[in-house]
Every structure is written in structure tokens, then in C-alpha cells.
C-alpha angles and dihedrals in degrees: 000000000000121000090204088073090061092043090054090050091051092050091050094048101067094153138009093271094052092044089059091044090053091050092045092055091051090051092049090051090051094054100262116147122217117236127200118223091223093059129079112260119224103185129183134189112284095018115151109213142154141186133200130212123206088343086275104079128052133190119193125185144173113211111235128234091245134051112275086233088067103030103022131205129295109207135186112191129190138147137252101210132086133180113281143132118278119208113237124223113269085021102169119108114189120212142171117310091021093289111162118204130178130243105227139175126217114245113204126337106310128168096253102199092057088070097063121112096000126129106255131196133187131242138160137092137302131201124225130179117288135187090298139358094269094055112052118176118251120219123185118216137189118173092197093198135089105269100151145020138182109236116212121227111256116258089240089072095044110032092176095056092115092050095060131317118202109203133208115207091208095050109024105032103055109132119224118225100180148290124272141180121256095260093053092048090050089053091048092052091049090055096048100268139300094285094059089044093052093047095043092050090052092051097041094241136112120269090236089059090069110095097177140344141205105201134164137190118239136184109260099209109114123241112264144169120255140183132071092288097027088255093145133057125204131200145127115270098025083137103092113347092073088062093043090054093044087057092047092048091051092049092051092044091056101032094107092052113093114226134180092227126067115247121216135184108194117190110185129189133226099033088137091061100042104282093256098138136094088261095042132096092257090063125088093242096111094041091051092050092050090050092052092049091049091048090059088073124070120271140060103321101218095045090046091052094051089052091047092055091050090054096046137095131198131201107206101204118199125140123263134218114266121216108266117215092216097050109041091149092066094065137076107262096232105023110052115126122219131214107262093026097104135252116339128232108213118215131182127175091211093057098250084140127044092231118124130163092275094050093045091049092052093050093045090053091048088054090050091052091048092049091241131136118235134196140187138248119201122163122251102263092242095048123080116226135209130247131235144192100299103070092038092054093047089060085064101034123023094226129162111234153117138254113227143149145159121283111253139172127232095017109200093016120131084251121030130188129221139164123266093211092050091055092050091047091051091053089051092052093046090048090052089050090051095049112277 
């Protein structure tokens, strides 16, 4: 395996929309055919298919040789979104000297101060007019150049900055895009603002053609390996694109192997904001897809589906917190995973994760079969933890499964760090799960 493949994916996937577009291209190249939810599905054994939702979630599957009622589904789930700054409508804020800043909104729970003084670019999607009002045309955009940055206040104006620095998104985190003379600003305003002008120029359209946009800022530094022996890799969006691509890699690795069960890679959106959208894990999108696959086999569809769920297993893949050498006191004394120690089983007594003893046992045995070490993450008993896809999905579908991930540093930073060996081991385990 080559870590540069993952690094290239991370660099291409600068927002949730482009992450799904990157995955979609890989699926197309591997012979998967895109389905539309509004069409009738005529599925056969061995079919490679996928659907997208909102352009920001993707669900790929290979139909098994047996009915899901008999052989079940094997599912790896992850998510496409990461904390960032979303650009508001009418985003331009005009200041002294012709300085133009942007009005932005925080998406998810990012570490704000890691975004200061970095080159930032813009990516996302825009909508232009289609054949009728109900069917606008979607265009993806990635400027791929440094068009903004968030300048930090000098220490001379805040002598206590290194003793704690509360930040306001509305006040402190406004990105600067440039300074312009009065005539240029007047022209920008007439054309809808500098953001629409930048995006329209990139797409070869007029600013007035843009009906709406969903755009985010992202750090422009490329993904790279680090450490004395290149044992680490660093990038934005490792959480959770590294897991999404590990699932994709495993599916592609095993695609030519016939299996009785149906394999699914489900990449949801909006995990960072609670999953409560039509493309999130709290929606019925995965359940409906599983029902339609099950209905392609003979038998009473609802009964078949209930049996299929009972015979299925899901790996909910979302990165875990690695033990940090500077903050030992933050971690559970006996269950703190380390970078390089293998995939991490995530456990929480208050059911923030879907893991139970059965799910953990299944995953541990998969690691044994793959020849991979595994480790555990449990929160320090005095520290509250977050939740992820697994327990949200099980409120929709009563699946057996496990929550796991790779141990990483600086989760939700503008630049996270993970282990190269851990990524490779995760792909091996997922490939074993899918039939290697």
C-alpha cells in the first residue's frame, strides 16, 4: 500500500461535496454504476452500484450472491464532513483602506486558533438555473489557490494571549480577501460581491448566473508525511476522510471476490453537526437502500428486510483520540490508544458509541484474522466524550456493530496528525471484513 494515494485523496477532498466527487470517480473507474433514488432499481447478484444524497453523501454496494435475509449486509460507515468555516450569503464586509473581509459561520466544533495566519482557499458548490425552478444545475468549485487568511491580533495588543484567548467567530475569525480602491469595490458590489466573482471566474460563468452557493474555507497546505521515518501523516480533514477512504479502498480491493453477503460503504454527511439531515446518519437513507436491495430477491420484502438486518454487521468508522505525551492526565489510565498501535475499538458506558461486548469481540477477531493489532479507547471517567455515527444509526436500524477508528492527534484542528501504519492496518481489517 502507498500512503501517497491517501494524501492525494485528502488534497482532492477539500469539502464534503468534493470528497463525495472524489469517491464517485473512483467508483466509476472500478465499474460501479450510479443509481438514482427516483428510478426503479433492477438489481442482480454481483451488481456494483452506488447512490449519492445531496452531493455530499455516497453509498456504494456490491450485491451479494445470496439473499440479504440469509447472508446479511456487511457495512462500513464514515462521514464526509469536517469542521470548517462556511461563507454566509452577502459575505463581504468593507473596512478602512478598502479592506474586504468575509462574514463566516463556524461549521462543527473546530479548534479555532489553529486557523489563524494560514493560506486559505474556497471550495463547495454553486447553483445555476436549470430547465425549471425545481431543478437547478449544480456546479462544484475549488479555487485551489490562497485567496484568504485570518490575521491574528499582534501580541502587543493582547499581552495575555498565551494565557488564554477566548475567541468570537463573528469578531475574531473574519477572513481577509484583499484591499481595493473605491472604483473596484463599486464594481464588485454591482456584480454581487467578490466571492461570486471569484467563483464565477473559476467556473467560466457570470457572477449573476449564480443563484445560491454553499462554500467553505479550507487550509491550503497539502497533506504530507512527517516524523523521522515518515511514520506520521498530517492533513486537514483526516477526521473522518481517512476512514471513508479506508472503507472505499477495502471495497475496491475485494470487489472481484464473490461473497454471499452484500457489501456497503456508507459515507454520510453532517456528522459534525448532529447527523440530523436528509444526508445524515439520523435519516432513513441507508435503511431505505437496504430495503430496496433486499426487495430485489424473492420473498416478502418487509420480512426479508427484518431478517437481513438481524444477519448484518456494521463497522462505524470514525477516528479516535490518541494518547498525547504532553497531557497524560486527560486520558483513561488503562485504555488510551497510541499512534502506531493499530485500529481502536471505542467504548462508552453511556452508549455514546454502539460498541458492546459482541461488537468488540467481532472486530477483535477480524483484527486477529488480518494479522493486525488493536487497542481500546475509553474516556477518562471525569471527562465527557462525544458521540458518532454508530449509535445514531442504530436508532434507525437495529444493527449489530462496533464503533472504531484510528488514533489521531489534534482532532478538529486545521491540521491533524495520524499514523501511516494504522491506516494500512485499518484497510487490512476492512478488507478482511469484506471478504479478502
